Every structure is written in structure tokens, then in C-alpha cells.
Steps between C-alpha positions, in 0.01 A plus 500: 500500500872410537416113497212520248704286258621204723182477713291421200373146509604432148846618573515280821404210292769550242742549794424156655551341144838675480592370848407146385744520226774581743402199714511271200874565468490581132834640371529835328864555551824356612568788744335458844537637845476327840125545526455324168418807297603491140659793323437642151592827321201711400430731200176715499340670213376860489132587458392795713230425759483132383812462722245414774486153348880464539452526881236213481759295309773550750263443788409159382857400420618603847225292655633202281832532654668691211745777592646756267878542450583743208224750408420704173216704380383775271249773582225342713713192524786731642264604780438154639879427427625791724257439770587133516869593514458770760246357739686179593838331469534249222293192599254692713130497387392853415169459325275550808678824589471627138132413509470714813678794310276476189184432692539841676566683174257686277679455166313790337735724718776415245313693246622828649432747228228768476167373631319579166747292310477216749117487458557503116737215516267275728198579290690388186624185676159407617339590174242721681358695201666752273812687623471768220415790732746385766770502239390850377492638855842364588669533159711804586625352829566161333694667214711709746580190715603289200699781350688610812489194739476229233231327712172570681571352840809587712544155646612659821240332719601161383866566583414638850267190567761248392779693700287494823412137441861400479612726788227335719710189469842658554594576140600862502767482231664265252755407758230368722361301214822365386585390860172315539555319165831350632329323793415169339397203717688180523440329167615170330509382147361154486710409196817675601607521864790737400286741329589860586194741546550851396306799599152495341459704193259805469402664177255778441472567125437855360536699173746784485407692201772776515766264387259231367589237756347205669597545864503254783497631858685472742773368280529816289423751777847655508447630153233742617571583873818585665387405863316168451535368845252767621271469199140383582429176292154631437660715222597198300129398488375854426729484188363151412133587517502842315225417248560737218277801494288362794778588747764763467832333393733435792781758467846481672733797495863562576611178339853386616758547222275740308662642189771235492538275182545125498459439861599139570194418720253634251657286218510192721144523624304642212740519209481883491822674392380854451503793737336443826190717534433751791158332551308221371138380496358153558168357380325172570743205469222312322587707184808279460446194717171453675578142600889475553501121531859490372641679800632191689544277199765218522579408141635153550425216723253437779432782739488433873171688512250593236413863395124529543329768290150636549317686228206727500439538133346296207722654229545310185179302516328721250602765244445879537277720298721753339268684257452792745726737677437362859527133378807581303675680789392233751634225271843659468525550877397141572766377254766701658402403866493127431711380199834508681379266760330270249809479291684363819219245554510396134869431525460326845174312476565313827392828689141430390492225778590765756240772423170541673251686282242693701358676180347771715466754221214286341239645747689781681623831391861550597455876541192481724650635824143572611411125502255405761595289805295215351682499179836518672404194709418322167836588351667378804307166501581460123870518572460256791309255286745515203792452752337186636447365151854560418643331816270194432634477133858579547745204471851595625665155402354523148622855471862397611497226227417766244795725628733197498472444124798643312 
């Protein structure tokens, strides 16, 4: 089961095509290592269980000789981001190891609430008849959970699984992760032999609703924890993937500087000048920025390496129905989740050349944690296919000419 993705004949064929791209010598970046691998930054969109397609994408890029320098992601995108950052040093391929991790996992375990509610959720997702009596039977329990816990699934199982997955590769705390991120290989910039390589960036995006802040971890970690060196990085991701009401919000207590006003770090990081709260709650980073493509943006000139982005959604290709309660609420949430990122792309249209669109939400439900192995494989292959198409169409020299324009 661990290799059910990469042993598939269709996946093997896509892998061979990716390797042919590497052999062709096509350029995707001006940053290379001694083995001829080319380096890009990567931003990954959120999308629940659709994140399986992200692993298919990175698997193909690695086989094409692409390596990842700075990494950013939201929600599902943050899961692949932290695993890529934790499993190997910058420049080391990680996709096959991540495939082993997800291949061994039953994702429905992440839905760790009461069994009756789990069955109700899955029945609704799969449209298996009316859920009326299921709702009636569980109404009291659902009401109490939403009232007192603000969600129906604790999210504890996910955090434990991710913690154990990282610890398997030697990441027991943030200090371990930070140390690994500094171990970059010998690189050269083909356009600038004097180029100075800095530590690769890492950004996990989440929404902190107590002070109404968009938060980027690990950059802003010291706002919320006193001892960040011993903090398990899985907590950053648990904060980012806290789907409102589906999971309990991620709560952090005993905030440093609690009660103080106008704390400099809070003003610098999130422009908050009020009293620091005793505790805060985080919900899914996708509420504010589901595709944080602006994270590594260089506003002027030609970058040494591109920032590739990979999307899972088809947002803004059709309008929403807003004449009923569910449609109205869904449309509002979709607008909040996406418009900040689209506003950046509107102002920086060159980024459209850097984005691979998997559009997985056309045929797959992002909350279907009980998705069959067959459907998971299809998702993985979809991500791999779209990655190959993107690599074949991307033109690095043409992109640099766009960025060279004043």
C-alpha cells in the first residue's frame, strides 16, 4: 500500500516523461547545483484532501530535475510544505518519502469526532440519501460541540500524525527544522557569480481571529509562544488547517506579553496595537489567503529563480448562486478565501505564467476524507499530469523578458 501511487503504470509513464525533460536541458531557473538540478520557490494552495494532487505535482517536478528552495502554503498546501521542509535538506528530493507517508494513512482518521457525526458527514459528502434522521439523532451533540468547542472534530489525531511523521525524520522541534533549512547545497547563479544565497524561506499561513490577523509561521511564532525552539512545527500546520466548524479552532494559551499594550513585535508583524490577549484562536489560513503567491515576491527586476505556484481550485470561472442560505454563505466564504490572492495576481499578471492549475475541485470533494484508494490515485495522477503540462509549456527566457520590462 505504501507504494500504490508510484508503482502505478500511468504514474511510471509520467515519471519517464519528466525525466526526459531533465535530459533535454530545458531551463526553468538561473539557480543550479553541481548535479544540474534547477531551483525554484514554491507556493501551494489549500484544499483539504485535494492536497494529494500537490504531491503528484512535486513528484513530477523532482523527476524533471526541479528542486525547491523557499516554500509556502496554506491549509492542505501547508501540510506538503512542512513535510518537504522537514524530511530533507533544501535540494534533496522528498516526494517519494511523502508518498510513503500518505500511502500508509487512512485520512478518515483525521475526522476524529463522535462516530455518529463522522457517519453523518461522510453520508452528506457522498450524497448517500437523506441525512434528515442522522441530523435529528445527533442534533443535541452537534449543538453542544458548536456551542462549547466551536467545531465538531478535535483535530488532535491530525496533529499527532504530523508530529510523528516529522519526528521519524529527526524533526522533534522548531530548532531541528530551522537547522535543517540552513543546510543548503553548493549553488550557483548562472547570471551572477557573486550572488549571495540566503537561508531558504518558509511560510505557513493561518488566520488568527482573536486579534483579526493574518499570521505567517514560523516568522511570527514569538508572538504566541515563549519557548519556540522546543515547539513542534506540526502546530503551525494545525493552526493553518483548522477548517471553521469542521475542526475545533486551534487555541494557544499563556501568550507572551499578555495584558501589555502596544507591544512592538505585535505592531511590526500584524499592525496590532491593543492589549495582548491571554489566549488566541486560529482558523484555516484559507479564510484570508488560500494561495499566498505573494509570499516571496520580488517587486522589481528579474528574479534569480521563479516562484512556481500550484492551485487546486477553479475559483472565478463561474458565478455563485446566492438566492439561498447555503449558497449565500458559501459565496461569502469563497470571496474571503480567494480575493486577496487574486488582487495580487491582478496587479502582477506575470505570475499567471508561473501557476500550474490542477483544478481538482471540479470532480473531487475537498472534505471527502473517506475517499477511496482508487480516487486518491486519480487525484495524484491528475496532479502529476498537470505538472507535466506546465513544465512543457513554461518558458523561463520569455518570463525573464516580461520581468525585464520597466
